[in-house]
C-alpha positions as CSV (number, residue, x, y, z in Angstrom):
1,X,0.0,0.0,0.0
2,X,2.8,2.5,0.7
3,X,4.3,1.9,-2.7
4,X,1.0,2.7,-4.3
5,X,0.7,6.0,-2.4
6,X,4.2,7.0,-3.5
7,X,3.4,6.2,-7.1
8,X,0.4,8.5,-7.0
9,X,2.4,11.3,-5.5
10,X,5.0,10.9,-8.1
11,X,2.4,11.0,-10.9
12,X,0.8,14.1,-9.4
13,X,4.2,15.9,-9.2
14,X,5.0,14.8,-12.8
15,X,1.7,16.2,-14.1
16,X,2.3,19.5,-12.2
17,X,5.8,19.9,-13.7
18,X,4.5,19.1,-17.2
19,X,1.8,21.7,-16.9
20,X,4.3,24.4,-15.9
21,X,6.6,23.5,-18.7
22,X,3.7,23.6,-21.1
23,X,2.6,27.0,-19.9
24,X,6.1,28.4,-20.3
25,X,6.5,26.9,-23.8
26,X,3.1,28.2,-24.8
27,X,3.7,31.8,-23.8
28,X,3.0,34.2,-26.7
29,X,6.0,35.0,-28.7
30,X,5.1,38.7,-28.7
31,X,6.3,38.9,-25.1
32,X,9.8,38.0,-26.1
33,X,9.6,40.5,-29.0
34,X,8.4,43.1,-26.6
35,X,11.4,42.6,-24.3
36,X,13.7,42.9,-27.3
37,X,12.0,46.1,-28.4
38,X,12.3,47.6,-24.9
39,X,16.0,46.9,-24.8
40,X,16.4,48.5,-28.3
41,X,14.5,51.6,-27.3
42,X,16.6,52.0,-24.1
43,X,19.8,51.7,-26.1
44,X,18.6,54.1,-28.7
45,X,17.5,56.6,-26.1
46,X,20.8,56.5,-24.2
47,X,22.7,56.8,-27.4
48,X,20.6,59.8,-28.5
49,X,21.2,61.6,-25.2
50,X,24.9,60.9,-25.3
51,X,25.0,62.1,-29.0
52,X,23.1,65.3,-28.1
53,X,25.2,66.0,-25.0
54,X,28.4,65.5,-26.9
55,X,27.5,67.9,-29.7
56,X,26.1,70.5,-27.3
57,X,29.4,70.4,-25.4
58,X,31.2,70.7,-28.8
59,X,29.2,73.8,-29.5
60,X,30.3,75.2,-26.2
61,X,34.0,74.5,-27.0
62,X,33.6,76.4,-30.3
63,X,32.5,79.5,-28.4
64,X,35.0,82.3,-27.6
65,X,35.2,84.9,-24.9
66,X,35.6,88.6,-25.8
67,X,39.2,89.8,-25.6
68,X,40.3,93.0,-23.9
69,X,44.0,92.4,-23.1
70,X,44.9,93.2,-26.7
71,X,45.5,96.8,-25.5
72,X,48.5,95.2,-23.7
73,X,50.2,97.1,-20.8
74,X,53.7,97.2,-22.4
75,X,53.9,93.4,-21.9
76,X,52.7,90.4,-23.9
77,X,50.3,88.8,-21.4
78,X,50.0,85.4,-23.0
79,X,47.6,83.3,-21.0
80,X,49.4,80.3,-19.4
81,X,46.4,78.0,-20.0
82,X,45.2,75.2,-17.9
83,X,47.4,72.2,-17.1
84,X,46.1,69.8,-14.5
85,X,49.7,69.0,-13.5
86,X,50.5,72.5,-12.5
87,X,49.3,75.2,-10.2
88,X,46.6,77.4,-11.9
89,X,45.7,80.9,-10.7
90,X,42.6,82.7,-12.0
91,X,41.7,86.4,-11.5
92,X,38.0,87.2,-11.6
93,X,37.0,90.9,-12.0
94,X,33.4,92.1,-11.7
95,X,32.0,95.4,-12.9
96,X,28.4,95.5,-11.7
97,X,27.2,98.4,-13.8
98,X,28.0,98.8,-17.4
99,X,28.2,102.6,-17.5
100,X,30.7,102.8,-20.3
101,X,33.8,102.9,-18.0
102,X,35.3,99.8,-16.5
103,X,35.6,99.7,-12.7
104,X,36.2,97.0,-10.1
105,X,33.2,96.3,-7.8
106,X,34.6,92.9,-6.9
107,X,37.7,90.8,-7.6
108,X,38.9,87.4,-6.4
109,X,42.0,85.3,-6.9
110,X,41.5,81.6,-7.0
111,X,44.5,79.2,-7.1
112,X,44.2,75.4,-7.4
113,X,46.9,72.8,-7.1
114,X,45.7,69.5,-8.5
115,X,48.8,67.7,-7.4
116,X,48.3,68.5,-3.7
117,X,44.5,68.6,-4.0
118,X,44.5,72.0,-2.3
119,X,43.1,75.4,-3.3
120,X,42.7,78.9,-1.9
121,X,40.3,81.8,-2.6
122,X,41.5,85.3,-1.7
123,X,39.9,88.7,-2.0
124,X,39.9,92.0,-0.3
125,X,37.5,94.9,-0.6
126,X,38.0,97.1,-3.7
127,X,38.0,100.3,-1.6
128,X,41.3,99.3,0.0
129,X,44.3,101.3,-1.1
130,X,47.8,99.9,-1.9
131,X,51.1,101.1,-3.5
132,X,51.5,101.3,-7.3
133,X,55.0,100.7,-8.6
134,X,56.8,101.7,-11.7
135,X,60.2,100.6,-13.1
136,X,62.1,103.4,-14.8
137,X,65.8,103.4,-14.0
138,X,65.0,103.1,-10.3
139,X,62.4,101.2,-8.3
140,X,60.1,103.4,-6.4
141,X,56.5,103.8,-5.3
142,X,54.7,106.5,-7.2
143,X,51.4,106.8,-5.6
144,X,48.7,104.8,-3.8
145,X,45.5,103.8,-5.4
146,X,42.4,101.8,-4.5
147,X,41.6,98.6,-6.4
148,X,38.3,100.0,-7.6
149,X,40.1,102.9,-9.5
150,X,42.7,100.8,-11.3
151,X,40.7,100.6,-14.6
152,X,40.2,104.4,-14.4
153,X,44.0,105.0,-14.1
154,X,44.6,102.6,-17.0
155,X,42.0,104.3,-19.1
156,X,44.1,107.5,-18.9
157,X,47.0,105.8,-20.8
158,X,47.5,106.3,-24.5
159,X,46.1,104.1,-25.8
160,X,43.6,103.4,-23.0
161,X,44.3,100.1,-21.3
162,X,41.9,99.8,-18.3
163,X,41.8,96.0,-18.0
164,X,45.4,95.1,-18.8
165,X,46.6,97.9,-16.4
166,X,44.4,96.4,-13.6
167,X,45.7,92.9,-14.4
168,X,49.3,94.1,-14.3
169,X,49.0,96.1,-11.1
170,X,47.2,93.3,-9.2
171,X,49.9,90.8,-10.4
172,X,52.6,93.2,-9.2
173,X,51.0,93.8,-5.8
174,X,50.2,90.2,-5.1
175,X,53.5,89.0,-6.7
176,X,51.5,86.1,-8.3
177,X,51.5,85.4,-12.0
178,X,48.0,84.8,-13.1
179,X,47.2,82.1,-15.7
180,X,44.4,84.3,-17.0
181,X,41.5,86.4,-16.0
182,X,37.7,86.6,-16.6
183,X,35.8,89.9,-16.5
184,X,32.0,90.0,-15.8
185,X,30.4,93.2,-16.7
186,X,27.0,95.0,-16.5
187,X,23.8,93.1,-17.2
188,X,25.6,89.8,-17.2
189,X,26.6,90.2,-13.6
190,X,23.0,90.4,-12.6
191,X,22.1,86.9,-13.9
192,X,25.6,85.3,-13.8
193,X,24.3,82.9,-11.1
194,X,22.3,81.1,-13.8
195,X,25.5,79.2,-14.7
196,X,25.4,77.6,-11.3
197,X,23.1,77.6,-8.3
198,X,24.1,80.7,-6.2
199,X,22.4,83.9,-5.2
200,X,22.7,86.8,-7.6
201,X,26.2,88.3,-7.9
202,X,26.3,91.5,-6.0
203,X,23.8,90.5,-3.3
204,X,26.8,89.8,-1.1
205,X,28.5,93.1,-1.7
206,X,26.8,95.1,1.1
207,X,28.2,98.5,1.8
208,X,27.6,98.3,5.5
209,X,29.9,95.3,6.1
210,X,33.4,95.6,7.5
211,X,36.2,94.9,5.1
212,X,37.0,91.6,6.9
213,X,33.3,90.4,6.9
214,X,32.9,91.4,3.2
215,X,36.0,89.4,2.2
216,X,34.8,86.3,4.1
217,X,31.4,86.5,2.5
218,X,32.8,87.2,-0.9
219,X,35.1,84.2,-0.8
220,X,32.3,82.0,0.3
221,X,30.1,83.2,-2.6
222,X,32.8,82.2,-5.1
223,X,33.5,78.8,-3.5
224,X,29.8,78.1,-3.6
225,X,29.3,79.4,-7.1
226,X,32.1,77.3,-8.7
227,X,31.0,74.2,-6.9
228,X,27.4,74.6,-8.2
229,X,28.5,75.4,-11.8
230,X,27.2,72.7,-14.2
231,X,27.6,71.8,-17.8
232,X,23.8,72.0,-18.1
233,X,23.8,75.5,-16.7
234,X,26.4,76.5,-19.3
235,X,24.4,74.8,-22.0
236,X,21.2,76.6,-20.9
237,X,23.0,80.0,-21.0
238,X,25.5,79.4,-23.7
239,X,24.5,82.7,-25.4
240,X,26.0,84.5,-22.4
241,X,29.4,83.0,-22.7
242,X,30.6,85.2,-25.5
243,X,29.7,88.2,-23.3
244,X,32.3,87.2,-20.8
245,X,35.7,88.8,-21.3
246,X,38.8,86.7,-20.9
247,X,42.2,86.0,-22.3
248,X,41.6,82.2,-21.8
249,X,40.0,79.6,-24.0
250,X,36.6,78.3,-22.9
251,X,38.2,74.8,-22.5
252,X,40.7,76.3,-20.0
253,X,37.8,77.4,-17.8
254,X,36.2,74.0,-18.1
255,X,39.5,72.5,-16.9
256,X,39.7,75.0,-14.0
257,X,36.2,74.3,-12.8
258,X,36.7,70.5,-13.0
259,X,40.0,70.8,-11.1
260,X,38.4,73.0,-8.4
261,X,35.4,70.5,-8.0
262,X,37.8,67.6,-7.7
263,X,39.3,69.2,-4.5
264,X,37.4,68.5,-1.3
265,X,35.8,71.6,0.2
266,X,37.7,70.9,3.4
267,X,40.9,71.5,1.4
268,X,39.7,74.8,0.0
269,X,41.0,77.7,2.1
270,X,39.2,81.0,2.4
271,X,42.0,83.6,2.8
272,X,41.1,87.1,3.9
273,X,42.6,90.1,5.6
274,X,41.8,90.8,9.3
275,X,40.8,94.2,10.4
276,X,44.1,94.7,12.2
277,X,46.0,94.0,9.0
278,X,44.7,97.4,7.6
279,X,46.0,100.8,8.5
280,X,44.7,104.3,8.0
281,X,47.0,106.7,6.0
282,X,46.6,110.1,4.3
283,X,46.7,110.1,0.5
284,X,48.1,112.8,-1.7
285,X,44.8,114.7,-1.6
286,X,44.8,114.8,2.2
287,X,42.0,112.2,2.6
288,X,42.3,109.4,5.2
289,X,42.1,106.0,3.4
290,X,42.3,102.4,4.4
291,X,45.7,101.0,3.3
292,X,47.2,97.5,2.9
293,X,51.0,97.0,3.0
294,X,52.8,94.2,1.1
295,X,54.1,92.9,4.5
296,X,50.5,92.4,5.8
297,X,49.4,91.0,2.5
298,X,52.2,88.4,2.5
299,X,51.4,87.5,6.1
300,X,47.8,86.9,5.1
301,X,48.8,84.7,2.2
302,X,51.3,82.9,4.3
303,X,51.6,79.2,3.5
304,X,48.6,79.2,1.1
305,X,50.9,80.1,-1.8
306,X,52.8,76.8,-2.2
307,X,53.5,74.2,-4.8
308,X,53.9,70.6,-3.5
309,X,56.0,69.6,-6.6
310,X,58.5,72.4,-5.9
311,X,58.6,71.3,-2.2
312,X,59.4,67.8,-3.3
313,X,62.4,68.9,-5.4
314,X,63.7,70.9,-2.5
315,X,65.7,73.3,-4.7
316,X,67.4,76.1,-2.8
317,X,67.1,79.4,-4.8
318,X,69.3,82.5,-4.7
319,X,68.4,85.8,-6.3
320,X,71.0,88.4,-7.3
321,X,70.2,91.8,-8.7
322,X,72.4,92.9,-11.6
323,X,69.9,95.2,-13.3
324,X,70.9,98.4,-11.7
325,X,67.3,98.9,-10.6
326,X,67.3,99.3,-6.8
327,X,65.1,96.9,-4.8
328,X,64.3,94.6,-7.7
329,X,65.9,91.6,-6.0
330,X,63.8,91.9,-2.9
331,X,60.7,92.4,-5.0
332,X,61.5,89.3,-7.1
333,X,62.0,87.3,-3.9
334,X,58.3,87.8,-3.2
335,X,57.4,86.4,-6.6
336,X,59.5,83.3,-6.1
337,X,58.2,82.7,-2.6
338,X,54.6,83.1,-3.7
339,X,55.4,80.6,-6.5
340,X,56.4,78.1,-3.8
341,X,60.2,78.4,-4.0
342,X,62.6,78.2,-1.1
343,X,64.6,81.5,-1.4
344,X,67.7,81.3,0.8
345,X,69.4,84.5,-0.2
346,X,69.0,87.8,-2.0
347,X,71.8,90.1,-2.9
348,X,73.5,92.2,-5.6
349,X,75.3,90.5,-8.5
350,X,78.9,91.2,-9.3
351,X,79.0,93.8,-12.1
352,X,76.3,94.9,-14.4
353,X,74.2,92.3,-16.3
354,X,72.5,93.3,-19.5
355,X,70.5,90.1,-19.7
356,X,68.9,87.9,-17.1
357,X,70.4,84.4,-16.6
358,X,69.3,81.4,-14.5
359,X,72.0,79.0,-13.4
360,X,71.2,75.5,-12.4
361,X,73.9,73.5,-10.7
362,X,72.6,70.0,-11.6
363,X,70.9,69.8,-15.0
364,X,67.7,67.6,-14.9
365,X,67.5,67.5,-11.1
366,X,65.2,70.5,-10.6
367,X,63.2,70.5,-13.9
368,X,59.8,71.3,-12.4
369,X,61.1,74.2,-10.3
370,X,63.0,75.6,-13.3
371,X,59.9,75.5,-15.4
372,X,57.9,77.3,-12.8
373,X,60.6,80.0,-12.3
374,X,60.8,80.5,-16.1
375,X,57.1,81.1,-16.2
376,X,57.6,84.4,-14.4
377,X,59.4,85.7,-17.5
378,X,57.3,87.1,-20.4
379,X,60.1,86.1,-22.8
380,X,62.7,83.4,-22.9
381,X,65.4,83.7,-20.4
382,X,68.9,82.2,-20.8
383,X,69.6,79.0,-18.8
384,X,73.2,78.0,-18.0
385,X,74.5,74.9,-16.1
386,X,77.0,75.6,-13.4
387,X,77.5,78.7,-11.2
388,X,78.3,82.3,-11.9
389,X,81.9,83.5,-11.2
390,X,81.1,84.8,-7.7
391,X,80.3,82.8,-4.5
392,X,76.9,81.1,-4.4
393,X,75.5,78.2,-2.4
394,X,72.1,77.6,-3.9
395,X,70.9,74.9,-6.4
396,X,69.3,77.5,-8.7
397,X,70.8,81.0,-9.0
398,X,68.7,83.7,-10.6
399,X,70.5,86.9,-11.9
400,X,68.2,89.7,-12.8
401,X,69.6,91.7,-15.7
402,X,68.7,95.1,-17.2
403,X,66.3,93.4,-19.6
404,X,64.1,92.3,-16.7
């Protein structure tokens, strides 16, 4: 009897399995076709989106910024471009009202180092005054000016050069070579936030704020703005891109934004002046104005201006002034230190040097540092292996000639 029961169970299980198989085999073929169609539609849709996105980005790459540095302030300010393996420094200038004359309502300097994955954002209020310098046989300060008025002073040149003069003087004061600049003017500044997801540019520039509070808030605005920039925002507002003025390629700005976003927010430093860094002085018209010295500026920048690749090479740099221009060696020391170099000595060169020369004691050992130092020259500078004919102890010896 037990055997008979097991046989019935087996038969029942067999019939159930056969029924299931039959149902599976008898499913309409259109379901399989439907699945195939769904897969084809998905692949086609994704391909179309990728194709559309690629060509829209290509359209952006074909756009060009307006150019204003063609008026050139006696120098050939070729943009250094974006290279993810090098430090990149961008100057952003803002003129909120397009009244026919350029002025500075806001400026910010942003430097990123993709090697160390660090960045800093630095600005100070455009109503702060500082020394303007000229080189003409001797090195001397000629007057003080506030940042806001730099384009006005440049506009008085013949030919007028408001933007390049501003660019030049901010470089000289900060002792930082900019890779390029971007100028945002007039109506564009009112809706510039459309490229990202930040409040309208200018809303942060409140006149009742202290200079320190203003700089803090301004830095935070730009950190937030760049982090919210998106390719879709650029695509939606691509007609605005040609209204921006810059000496960079559009692709350089893409690279800069990507490089900035790759850096953790915790590694982006907001650098600003403290109230005690500023002093009150009397200008040539007898007015009391707020003044910033180079010493206080350098203290504020501190260790933020650095280059991890230069630190790894550990090249010791000496600077000797053979130009006949007093004080040029000390001034160039600031440039090198803000570049990230270790300057161990500054002095006067033996004799007069018509041309600048850079000596390197061991060829090939300090290539990155040499490239960075050479970037401070607008033109090619002579490189020699060895040492000059006077006592030196550095690995790299920079001699400033009359051509500099």
